[in-house]
C-alpha positions as CSV (number, residue, x, y, z in Angstrom):
1,X,-13.8,-5.6,22.6
2,X,-11.6,-6.4,25.3
3,X,-10.6,-5.9,29.0
4,X,-8.1,-5.7,31.7
5,X,-7.5,-5.0,35.0
6,X,-6.1,-1.5,36.0
7,X,-5.5,0.8,38.6
8,X,-8.2,4.1,38.0
9,X,-7.7,7.1,39.8
10,X,-11.5,8.1,41.2
11,X,-11.3,11.9,41.9
12,X,-13.8,12.0,44.3
13,X,-11.9,14.3,46.8
14,X,-11.2,18.1,45.9
15,X,-7.5,17.9,47.2
16,X,-5.0,15.7,47.8
17,X,-4.4,12.5,45.8
18,X,-7.3,10.6,44.5
19,X,-7.7,7.4,45.8
20,X,-6.2,4.5,43.3
21,X,-8.8,1.3,42.8
22,X,-8.1,-1.9,41.0
23,X,-10.8,-2.3,38.6
24,X,-11.7,-3.9,35.2
25,X,-11.0,-1.6,32.3
26,X,-13.0,-2.6,29.0
27,X,-11.8,-1.0,25.9
28,X,-13.7,-0.5,22.4
29,X,-12.5,-2.7,19.3
30,X,-10.2,0.8,18.3
31,X,-8.4,0.4,21.5
32,X,-10.1,3.6,23.4
33,X,-11.6,3.6,26.8
34,X,-15.0,2.0,27.1
35,X,-16.0,1.9,30.8
36,X,-14.4,0.8,34.4
37,X,-16.3,-1.5,36.6
38,X,-15.3,-2.8,40.2
39,X,-15.1,-6.4,40.6
40,X,-16.6,-8.0,43.7
41,X,-15.2,-11.3,44.2
42,X,-12.0,-13.4,42.9
43,X,-12.9,-17.0,42.1
44,X,-12.3,-19.7,39.8
45,X,-12.6,-23.5,39.2
46,X,-9.3,-24.1,40.9
47,X,-6.6,-22.4,42.9
48,X,-4.7,-21.7,39.8
49,X,-7.1,-20.0,38.1
50,X,-7.1,-17.4,40.8
51,X,-3.6,-17.4,41.1
52,X,-3.7,-16.7,37.2
53,X,-6.3,-13.7,38.1
54,X,-3.9,-12.3,41.0
55,X,-1.1,-12.3,38.6
56,X,-2.9,-10.4,36.2
57,X,-4.1,-7.9,38.9
58,X,-0.1,-7.8,39.7
59,X,0.7,-6.7,36.5
60,X,-2.1,-4.0,36.2
61,X,0.0,-2.4,39.2
62,X,3.1,-1.6,37.4
63,X,1.0,0.0,34.3
64,X,0.4,3.9,34.2
65,X,-2.9,4.6,36.3
66,X,-5.8,5.8,34.2
67,X,-7.9,8.5,35.4
68,X,-11.6,8.2,35.9
69,X,-12.1,11.7,34.0
70,X,-10.5,9.9,30.8
71,X,-13.4,7.5,30.3
72,X,-16.2,8.8,27.9
73,X,-19.9,9.0,29.3
74,X,-20.3,5.9,31.2
75,X,-22.0,3.1,29.2
76,X,-23.5,0.2,30.9
77,X,-20.8,-2.7,31.2
78,X,-21.4,-5.2,28.4
79,X,-23.5,-7.9,29.0
80,X,-23.0,-11.5,28.5
81,X,-26.4,-12.8,26.8
82,X,-29.8,-12.0,28.4
83,X,-30.6,-10.3,31.8
84,X,-29.5,-11.3,35.0
85,X,-32.0,-12.3,37.2
86,X,-31.7,-13.2,41.0
87,X,-34.1,-15.2,42.9
88,X,-33.6,-15.8,46.4
89,X,-35.4,-18.7,48.1
90,X,-35.4,-19.8,51.8
91,X,-35.2,-22.9,52.8
92,X,-37.8,-23.9,55.7
93,X,-36.1,-25.7,58.3
94,X,-38.2,-28.1,59.9
95,X,-39.8,-27.5,63.3
96,X,-37.9,-29.2,66.1
97,X,-39.9,-31.9,67.8
98,X,-41.0,-30.5,71.2
99,X,-39.2,-31.2,73.8
100,X,-40.0,-34.7,75.8
101,X,-40.4,-34.9,79.1
102,X,-39.4,-38.2,80.5
103,X,-41.3,-38.9,83.6
104,X,-38.9,-39.3,87.2
105,X,-38.3,-42.8,87.6
106,X,-38.3,-43.4,91.7
107,X,-36.7,-46.5,92.9
108,X,-39.1,-48.0,95.4
109,X,-37.7,-50.7,97.9
110,X,-39.5,-53.9,97.7
111,X,-41.2,-54.7,100.7
112,X,-42.3,-58.2,102.3
113,X,-45.8,-57.7,101.8
114,X,-45.4,-57.3,97.9
115,X,-44.1,-61.2,97.7
116,X,-47.3,-63.4,97.1
C-alpha cells in the first residue's frame, strides 16, 4: 500500500465548486483508491525533512484533483502496529510559599539616656 498528498474535492455543498483540501490519499496495492485523511501537522526531525514534505505537497497541487465521491466506502486508515492511546497527565506546580511580610523597620534616634 502507498500514499501521497493529493488535492481532494470535498462535496459538502449542493451548489458551486466544491472546496479543495490537501489530504493524504492511500492506494491499494493494485493502485485503486483506498482512503483519504486530512493531516493535522507537518513535522520532521529537521527543517530539511519538513521542506521535503512541503515539496511533495506542492507537487500534489499540479496533479489532477480527486473527487471524494470516487473513493469506496471509507475504511479506517491503515494502522502502524497496535492501537494508539493517549495518556494525559498534568504536572503539579508546587505551591508558592506564603507571602512573607517583613516587619517595618523604624529608625529611632539615639538619645543620651541610652548611653551607659
